[in-house]
N, C-alpha and C positions, 0 to 999 in steps of 0.2 A: 562772111562763117555764118550759114546757119546751124546753129545746134538746140536739139531738143532734147528737154530733159526736162523730169518729175521727179518728188521728190519722193523716197519711199520710208516709213515710220517700222523698221525692223529690229530687233532686237541688235545691241550694241551699239546704237547710235543712228544716228539719217545717213539713208545712203542716195547720192543723185544723182542717179539714174543721166549719164548723157551722151547722145549719137550725134554726130556729127555729118547730116545732113545729104551733104555734098560727095563727102568721100564714101561714103554708103553706095548711094547709087550711081557713084563710081568702077570702084574695087568688088559689089558687091552681085556678078551676073553669074551669068549659064549656072554650071555644077552646082556653085554652090547658094543660088539666089534663095534659097529657104531661109538661111541663116535672116536677110534684111528681112525675110517676112515677119518673122519671128521676133526681131528688134524691133519692128513697128507694132507689132501687137500686142505685146509681151505692156504699152505703156498704161492699156486700157484695161490688159488684162491678166494682169498678175496677182496670183492669189499669193495675199499677203499672210493670210489667216497658217501659210505653211509655216514661214518663218519665225515663228512663233514658240514652237515647241521639236521637237525632233534635232537627229544630227547635221551639226555644221560641216560642212567641206573646211572649213578652216581650222579644228578643233580633232582632224585626223591624225591619230598618234601613233602610225603601225610605220612599217615599209614595204619601197615596192621592188620591183626587180628591176626598174629601167637602168639603162646606160644614159648616163649624162654627160654631156658636153660642157668644161668648163671651161669659158673664153673671158680675158682680160679687153677693155676697151669696147667693147662690143659698141654697135651705136645705140640701141638703148642703155648703156649705161651712161652713154656723153648727154642725153636727153634728159636721164635723172640727175645729172649732177647738172645743167643746167636748168633744173623744175628748182633744185633746191636753191641756186642761189635767183633768178630772177623770182619765183613767185614766193621769198624771203619773206618779206613782209604784206602779202595776199593774201596767203592763206595761215594757218595754225600750224594743218596737220601737213605731217612730209608726202602721206600720199597724194593727195590733195595736191601739191607743188608740182608732185612728179605727174599725176596721172593728166592734169589739165596742160600742162605744157603740152605734155604726149600730142593729147588730143587737137592742142590749135597749132601745132606747130611742124607732127611728123605727119608725112602724106600718108601714111600707112594705117595710122590708128584710126580705127571709127568708131569708137563703141569704150565708156569705163564705169567699172560701177553694173555692172550687168547682171541681172536676177537670174536663176537658173535652178533648178530641181529632178528629182527623181523620185521614182514612187520604185516602191519596194517589189510590187512587181514586175519589173521593167531591168530588173538585173537578180541572176539565180544566185542564193547564199546572203540576199541582202539582208534574212531577218541577223540568222548568225553574227553575219561580220559586223552588222551595226547595231545591234540587241535592240530594234524597233523597227514598229512598223509603220513608221511617221515618214513623210517622206525627206531625202535628205538635199540640204538645202545652202546656196553659197551667193558670191557675187563675184563673180570676174572682174579684177579692177583695170585690164587693161585690154581689148580686143582687137587683131592688128591683120592685116591683108596685105598677104606678099607674095610674092610670083603665084600666086594662083591657092596658097596654104594659107586660114585660117587659123590664125596664134594667141593662142590662150596662156598673157603673159599676167601673174604673180609679183609685184612690189614688194623687195624684205632688204627695209632698211641694213640688216648686216644679212646679206643672203650666205657668207659661206658658214655661217654659224647654223643654218636651216639644216634640221635634221629628218624634218619630213615634208619637206616643201613638195617634192619630186608628186608623195603621194596626193596630197591637197590640189594641187595643179592638175592632175591626172583625171580625180572624180570631178573638177569644174568642165572637163574637155568631156569627161564621156556628160556627167548632166547636158550641157549644149548640144553636144551629138544626138542625143535620145530627145531631145528639144523638137531641132529641125532637124531631123532625119537625115542629117548628113555626115558618112563614113567616116569613120577616126579617121583616117588616111590621111582624109581631107586636110586634117589638124595638124599642129605642131603644138608644143610647149615649153614654156620657161616661165624662169625667176630670177630677178637681180635685183642689186642696185648700182652707186654711184660707180663702180668696181671693178665688180665681174654681173658675166650671167651665166647662167645652167640653164642649157636646153637637152630637148630627147625628143623623141616619137614614142603617140601615147599608143603604144604597144600593148597588149591586153596582158593585167599584171597576175601573177601565181602567187597564190596567199592558199594555204591550208582550209578556208574556212569557205572560199568561191570559187568562182570562175568567169570571166567577165566577159568571157567570150561567148558564153548563153543568155542574149539575150531577147526580151518579147521584140515582134513585130515593135517598131518604131509606132508614133501615136499622133495621131493628127492634131494641130493648134487649134480643130472647134471642138473635138472629143477630150483635150486635154484641159481645157480650161472650164470649174467650176462654173 
């Protein structure tokens, strides 16, 4: 197993961005090949200064209109349960226990702690919604590919108690879509714990202060990095 990694010293702690190269090469092909390009290039070109101020995806506190499917015993729940048990002594953080177990044992998981961002000019109504002109930033807990779809997963230790997880995962997905140029219809969203998984399609949300259907053209990777 070849896992490439780097430490990102961003507010909130040290995030260890990891990519499983063999699975990335095998699963990330055809119309989602730009995801592979992004995951490779961001190792060396992540704009760390973006993450030190401005709005964060994990702190978004408003609801969306997504219809969520609630499933008990989904396979990601099994991975979470096993990760918490098997990695009990290996890591202190429950997130690390689950994330590393999935990266090492799930055939579909290609990366964890993926850094992402969105510029104000890339979303209509951005300043009104986020009360800022600075980039929105975040880290995707678990990134998987299944049946040609890119899955953005967020591990939540008590998923059933989460009020705004839909919003957070949706914006993680929107950020990654914008960074890669891959349309939202190629993505799926979800959050989970050891018992339940909540999944939804990242359809444009309806909010009185914004219109997610109107985005500027996707920027190329070269143009986007400072």
